[in-house]
C-alpha positions as CSV (number, residue, x, y, z in Angstrom):
1,M,26.9,14.3,-12.3
2,I,30.5,14.8,-13.2
3,E,33.1,12.0,-13.3
4,V,36.7,11.8,-14.5
5,H,38.4,8.5,-15.2
6,D,42.0,7.9,-16.2
7,N,43.6,5.0,-18.1
8,L,40.4,4.0,-19.9
9,L,42.1,2.0,-22.6
10,E,45.0,-0.4,-22.6
11,P,48.2,1.7,-23.2
12,H,48.9,0.2,-26.7
13,I,45.3,1.0,-27.9
14,A,45.5,4.6,-26.4
15,E,48.7,5.1,-28.3
16,L,47.2,3.9,-31.6
17,I,44.3,6.3,-31.2
18,S,46.7,9.1,-30.3
19,D,48.7,8.5,-33.5
20,Y,45.5,8.2,-35.6
21,M,44.4,11.7,-34.5
22,K,47.4,13.2,-36.2
23,D,46.3,12.2,-39.7
24,L,42.7,13.3,-39.6
25,Q,41.3,15.9,-42.0
26,W,39.6,18.6,-39.9
27,K,36.9,21.1,-40.9
28,F,36.7,24.6,-39.5
29,Y,33.6,26.8,-38.9
30,Y,31.8,24.4,-36.5
31,H,30.2,26.0,-33.5
32,S,28.8,24.6,-30.2
33,D,26.2,27.3,-29.8
34,K,24.5,28.5,-32.9
35,E,23.8,31.9,-31.2
36,I,27.5,32.7,-30.7
37,P,29.8,33.1,-33.7
38,S,32.7,31.2,-32.1
39,Y,34.1,28.4,-34.3
40,H,36.4,25.4,-33.8
41,W,37.7,22.4,-35.7
42,H,35.3,19.4,-36.0
43,I,34.8,16.0,-37.6
44,F,31.5,14.2,-37.6
45,C,32.0,10.4,-37.3
46,G,28.5,8.9,-37.1
47,H,25.2,8.3,-35.4
48,N,25.9,4.7,-34.6
49,E,28.6,2.0,-34.8
50,S,27.7,1.0,-38.4
51,E,27.9,4.6,-39.6
52,A,31.1,5.3,-37.7
53,K,32.7,2.2,-39.4
54,M,31.3,3.2,-42.8
55,N,32.8,6.7,-42.3
56,G,36.2,5.2,-41.4
57,F,36.2,5.9,-37.6
58,E,36.1,2.3,-36.3
59,M,39.4,3.3,-34.5
60,F,37.2,5.2,-31.9
61,L,34.9,2.3,-31.0
62,P,37.3,0.8,-28.4
63,I,36.7,4.0,-26.4
64,W,32.9,3.2,-26.3
65,Q,33.5,-0.5,-25.5
66,A,35.9,0.2,-22.7
67,A,33.6,2.9,-21.2
68,Q,30.6,0.6,-21.3
69,Y,32.5,-2.0,-19.2
70,K,34.7,0.1,-16.9
71,L,32.2,2.9,-16.2
72,K,29.2,0.5,-16.0
73,L,27.2,2.8,-18.2
74,K,24.1,0.6,-18.4
75,E,24.1,-0.3,-14.7
76,N,24.9,3.2,-13.4
77,Y,23.2,5.5,-15.9
78,D,20.8,3.3,-18.0
79,V,23.0,4.1,-21.1
80,S,23.3,1.3,-23.6
81,Q,24.2,3.2,-26.8
82,W,25.2,6.6,-28.2
83,K,23.5,8.8,-30.7
84,R,26.4,10.8,-32.1
85,L,30.2,10.5,-32.3
86,Y,32.5,13.3,-33.3
87,A,35.9,14.8,-32.7
88,N,36.6,18.5,-31.8
89,A,39.8,20.4,-31.9
90,H,41.2,23.8,-30.8
91,T,44.4,25.7,-31.4
92,F,45.7,28.8,-29.7
93,G,43.5,31.7,-30.5
94,V,40.3,29.6,-30.9
95,E,38.2,30.7,-27.9
96,P,35.8,28.1,-26.8
97,N,32.4,29.2,-25.5
98,I,30.2,28.0,-22.6
99,H,27.4,25.8,-23.8
100,K,25.1,22.9,-23.0
101,D,24.7,19.7,-25.0
102,D,21.7,17.8,-26.2
103,G,21.2,14.3,-24.9
104,D,21.4,12.9,-21.4
105,F,25.2,12.5,-20.9
106,T,28.3,13.7,-22.7
107,M,31.4,11.6,-22.7
108,I,34.7,13.3,-23.8
109,Y,37.9,11.3,-24.4
110,Y,41.3,13.0,-24.5
111,P,43.5,11.1,-26.9
112,D,46.8,13.0,-27.1
113,M,49.2,10.8,-25.1
114,D,52.0,13.5,-25.3
115,W,49.9,16.5,-24.1
116,K,51.6,18.7,-21.5
117,I,49.5,20.0,-18.6
118,G,50.8,23.6,-19.1
119,W,49.2,23.7,-22.5
120,G,45.7,23.9,-21.0
121,G,43.0,22.3,-23.2
122,G,41.0,20.6,-20.5
123,T,37.3,21.1,-19.8
124,F,35.5,23.3,-17.3
125,V,32.2,21.9,-16.2
126,Y,30.0,24.6,-14.5
127,K,27.3,24.4,-11.9
128,E,23.8,24.8,-13.4
129,D,24.1,28.6,-12.9
130,G,26.7,28.7,-15.8
131,V,28.9,31.0,-13.7
132,T,30.6,28.9,-11.1
133,V,33.1,26.2,-12.2
134,D,32.1,22.9,-10.5
135,R,34.9,20.7,-11.9
136,V,38.0,21.2,-14.1
137,A,39.1,18.1,-16.0
138,E,42.7,18.7,-17.1
139,Y,43.7,17.3,-20.4
140,R,45.5,14.0,-19.9
141,G,45.9,11.4,-22.6
142,N,43.6,8.3,-22.1
143,R,41.3,10.2,-19.7
144,V,37.5,10.3,-20.1
145,L,35.2,12.9,-18.7
146,L,31.5,11.9,-18.3
147,F,28.9,14.5,-17.2
148,T,25.2,15.3,-17.4
149,A,24.8,16.9,-20.8
150,K,22.7,19.8,-19.6
151,L,25.5,21.1,-17.4
152,P,27.2,24.2,-18.9
153,H,30.7,23.4,-20.0
154,Q,33.6,24.8,-22.0
155,A,36.9,23.6,-23.4
156,Q,39.8,25.3,-21.8
157,T,41.8,27.5,-24.0
158,V,45.1,26.3,-25.5
159,A,48.3,28.0,-24.4
160,R,50.2,30.2,-26.9
161,L,53.3,28.0,-26.6
162,C,51.4,24.8,-27.4
163,P,52.7,23.4,-30.8
164,K,49.8,21.0,-31.2
165,L,46.2,20.7,-32.0
166,R,44.1,20.1,-28.9
167,T,41.8,17.1,-29.8
168,C,39.0,15.3,-28.1
169,I,36.6,12.5,-29.1
170,V,33.0,13.0,-28.0
171,F,30.1,10.5,-27.6
172,K,26.6,11.9,-27.0
173,L,24.8,9.4,-24.8
174,F,21.1,8.9,-24.3
175,T,19.4,6.7,-21.7
176,T,17.5,3.6,-22.8
177,Q,14.2,5.4,-22.4
178,A,15.3,8.3,-24.4
179,N,16.5,5.9,-27.1
180,E,13.1,4.4,-27.3
181,D,11.3,7.8,-27.3
182,R,13.6,9.5,-29.8
183,L,14.9,6.9,-32.3
184,D,15.5,9.6,-34.9
185,F,16.1,12.4,-32.4
186,Y,19.1,14.0,-34.1
187,K,20.5,14.0,-37.6
188,D,23.3,16.3,-38.7
Protein backbone atom coordinates (compact mmCIF):
# COMPACT_ATOMS: atom_id res chain seq x y z
CA MET A 1 0.00 0.00 0.00
CA ILE A 2 1.33 3.42 -1.00
CA GLU A 3 -0.66 6.66 -0.69
CA VAL A 4 0.24 10.30 -1.23
CA HIS A 5 -1.99 13.06 0.18
CA ASP A 6 -1.55 16.80 -0.29
CA ASN A 7 -2.69 19.67 1.94
CA LEU A 8 -2.84 17.60 5.11
CA LEU A 9 -2.82 20.60 7.45
CA GLU A 10 -4.53 23.96 7.37
CA PRO A 11 -2.13 26.37 5.58
CA HIS A 12 -1.34 28.46 8.68
CA ILE A 13 -0.40 25.35 10.71
CA ALA A 14 1.72 23.99 7.84
CA GLU A 15 3.58 27.33 7.70
CA LEU A 16 4.21 27.27 11.47
CA ILE A 17 5.72 23.77 11.25
CA SER A 18 7.76 24.78 8.19
CA ASP A 19 9.22 27.74 10.12
CA TYR A 20 9.77 25.63 13.24
CA MET A 21 11.97 23.18 11.29
CA LYS A 22 14.51 25.95 10.58
CA ASP A 23 15.44 26.28 14.26
CA LEU A 24 15.98 22.63 15.17
CA GLN A 25 19.32 21.27 16.39
CA TRP A 26 20.18 18.30 14.17
CA LYS A 27 22.51 15.38 14.98
CA PHE A 28 24.55 13.66 12.29
CA TYR A 29 25.75 10.04 12.05
CA TYR A 30 22.31 8.42 12.10
CA HIS A 31 21.79 5.60 9.61
CA SER A 32 18.66 3.83 8.37
CA ASP A 33 20.40 0.52 7.80
CA LYS A 34 22.98 -0.52 10.39
CA GLU A 35 24.75 -2.68 7.77
CA ILE A 36 25.49 0.28 5.47
CA PRO A 37 27.76 3.15 6.61
CA SER A 38 25.55 5.85 5.11
CA TYR A 39 24.60 8.66 7.49
CA HIS A 40 22.13 11.54 7.61
CA TRP A 41 20.80 14.19 9.98
CA HIS A 42 18.28 13.02 12.59
CA ILE A 43 16.26 14.14 15.62
CA PHE A 44 14.44 11.66 17.84
CA CYS A 45 11.20 13.21 19.14
CA GLY A 46 9.47 10.52 21.22
CA HIS A 47 7.73 7.17 21.51
CA ASN A 48 4.31 8.67 22.28
CA GLU A 49 2.53 12.02 22.55
CA SER A 50 3.56 12.60 26.18
CA GLU A 51 7.22 11.96 25.41
CA ALA A 52 7.09 14.16 22.29
CA LYS A 53 5.64 17.01 24.37
CA MET A 54 8.21 16.48 27.12
CA ASN A 55 10.99 16.61 24.49
CA GLY A 56 9.61 19.86 23.03
CA PHE A 57 8.05 18.48 19.83
CA GLU A 58 4.37 19.14 20.44
CA MET A 59 4.47 21.23 17.24
CA PHE A 60 4.45 17.95 15.25
CA LEU A 61 1.30 16.54 16.88
CA PRO A 62 -1.18 18.32 14.56
CA ILE A 63 0.28 16.20 11.74
CA TRP A 64 -0.77 13.05 13.58
CA GLN A 65 -4.18 14.46 14.50
CA ALA A 66 -4.95 15.55 10.94
CA ALA A 67 -3.75 12.23 9.50
CA GLN A 68 -5.94 10.25 11.89
CA TYR A 69 -8.99 12.15 10.72
CA LYS A 70 -8.29 12.79 7.02
CA LEU A 71 -6.63 9.47 6.18
CA LYS A 72 -9.03 7.50 8.41
CA LEU A 73 -6.13 5.56 9.88
CA LYS A 74 -8.23 3.56 12.35
CA GLU A 75 -10.97 2.69 9.86
CA ASN A 76 -8.73 1.95 6.87
CA TYR A 77 -5.61 0.48 8.51
CA ASP A 78 -6.46 -0.37 12.13
CA VAL A 79 -3.90 2.21 13.29
CA SER A 80 -4.80 4.16 16.41
CA GLN A 81 -1.38 5.28 17.65
CA TRP A 82 2.27 5.60 16.72
CA LYS A 83 5.35 4.08 18.34
CA ARG A 84 8.08 6.49 17.26
CA LEU A 85 8.29 10.03 15.98
CA TYR A 86 11.43 11.57 14.53
CA ALA A 87 12.71 14.00 11.92
CA ASN A 88 15.29 13.23 9.23
CA ALA A 89 17.25 15.60 7.03
CA HIS A 90 19.58 15.44 4.06
CA THR A 91 21.81 17.90 2.25
CA PHE A 92 23.55 17.67 -1.09
CA GLY A 93 26.20 14.94 -0.91
CA VAL A 94 24.40 12.88 1.73
CA GLU A 95 23.47 9.76 -0.24
CA PRO A 96 20.37 8.01 1.15
CA ASN A 97 20.22 4.22 0.97
CA ILE A 98 17.38 1.82 0.20
CA HIS A 99 15.97 0.30 3.39
CA LYS A 100 12.87 -1.16 5.04
CA ASP A 101 11.29 0.07 8.25
CA ASP A 102 10.06 -1.67 11.35
CA GLY A 103 6.40 -1.43 12.22
CA ASP A 104 3.35 -1.83 10.02
CA PHE A 105 3.19 1.55 8.26
CA THR A 106 5.47 4.54 7.80
CA MET A 107 4.03 8.03 7.49
CA ILE A 108 6.35 10.76 6.17
CA TYR A 109 5.34 14.43 6.27
CA TYR A 110 7.19 16.99 4.12
CA PRO A 111 7.20 20.30 6.03
CA ASP A 112 9.16 22.78 3.86
CA MET A 113 6.55 25.03 2.25
CA ASP A 114 9.17 26.76 0.06
CA TRP A 115 10.71 23.60 -1.43
CA LYS A 116 11.36 23.66 -5.19
CA ILE A 117 10.57 20.48 -7.14
CA GLY A 118 13.92 20.71 -8.99
CA TRP A 119 15.80 20.24 -5.72
CA GLY A 120 14.76 16.57 -5.51
CA GLY A 121 14.35 15.30 -1.97
CA GLY A 122 11.21 13.24 -2.46
CA THR A 123 10.95 9.55 -1.67
CA PHE A 124 11.18 6.47 -3.88
CA VAL A 125 9.04 3.54 -2.73
CA TYR A 126 10.08 0.30 -4.42
CA LYS A 127 8.24 -2.89 -5.19
CA GLU A 128 9.05 -5.75 -2.82
CA ASP A 129 11.99 -6.76 -5.06
CA GLY A 130 13.85 -3.60 -3.96
CA VAL A 131 14.86 -2.90 -7.56
CA THR A 132 11.81 -1.50 -9.33
CA VAL A 133 10.42 1.88 -8.24
CA ASP A 134 6.70 1.54 -7.60
CA ARG A 135 5.99 5.16 -6.65
CA VAL A 136 7.84 8.46 -6.48
CA ALA A 137 6.51 10.98 -3.99
CA GLU A 138 7.98 14.35 -4.94
CA TYR A 139 8.78 16.66 -2.07
CA ARG A 140 5.96 19.18 -1.67
CA GLY A 141 5.29 21.09 1.50
CA ASN A 142 2.27 19.87 3.49
CA ARG A 143 2.29 16.49 1.70
CA VAL A 144 2.13 13.15 3.49
CA LEU A 145 3.33 9.80 2.18
CA LEU A 146 1.88 6.68 3.82
CA PHE A 147 3.11 3.21 2.90
CA THR A 148 3.56 -0.32 4.18
CA ALA A 149 6.72 -0.20 6.30
CA LYS A 150 8.22 -3.38 4.85
CA LEU A 151 8.38 -1.90 1.35
CA PRO A 152 11.92 -0.85 0.41
CA HIS A 153 12.19 2.92 0.13
CA GLN A 154 14.79 5.65 -0.17
CA ALA A 155 14.95 9.40 0.17
CA GLN A 156 15.69 11.05 -3.16
CA THR A 157 19.04 12.86 -3.28
CA VAL A 158 19.14 16.63 -2.94
CA ALA A 159 20.32 18.67 -5.94
CA ARG A 160 23.70 20.44 -5.75
CA LEU A 161 22.05 23.84 -6.28
CA CYS A 162 19.64 23.38 -3.37
CA PRO A 163 20.48 25.93 -0.65
CA LYS A 164 18.36 24.23 2.03
CA LEU A 165 18.20 21.27 4.34
CA ARG A 166 15.74 18.63 3.06
CA THR A 167 13.64 17.77 6.13
CA CYS A 168 10.84 15.33 6.81
CA ILE A 169 8.87 14.24 9.86
CA VAL A 170 8.30 10.50 10.28
CA PHE A 171 5.72 8.59 12.30
CA LYS A 172 6.17 4.82 12.74
CA LEU A 173 2.70 3.31 12.89
CA PHE A 174 1.59 -0.04 14.28
CA THR A 175 -1.79 -1.70 13.98
CA THR A 176 -3.95 -2.04 17.07
CA GLN A 177 -3.08 -5.75 17.33
CA ALA A 178 0.64 -5.00 17.07
CA ASN A 179 0.29 -2.37 19.79
CA GLU A 180 -1.29 -4.95 22.09
CA ASP A 181 1.34 -7.58 21.24
CA ARG A 182 4.38 -5.29 21.46
CA LEU A 183 3.77 -2.65 24.11
CA ASP A 184 7.51 -2.14 24.57
CA PHE A 185 8.47 -3.16 21.04
CA TYR A 186 11.03 -0.49 20.33
CA LYS A 187 13.11 1.79 22.48
CA ASP A 188 15.92 3.99 21.16
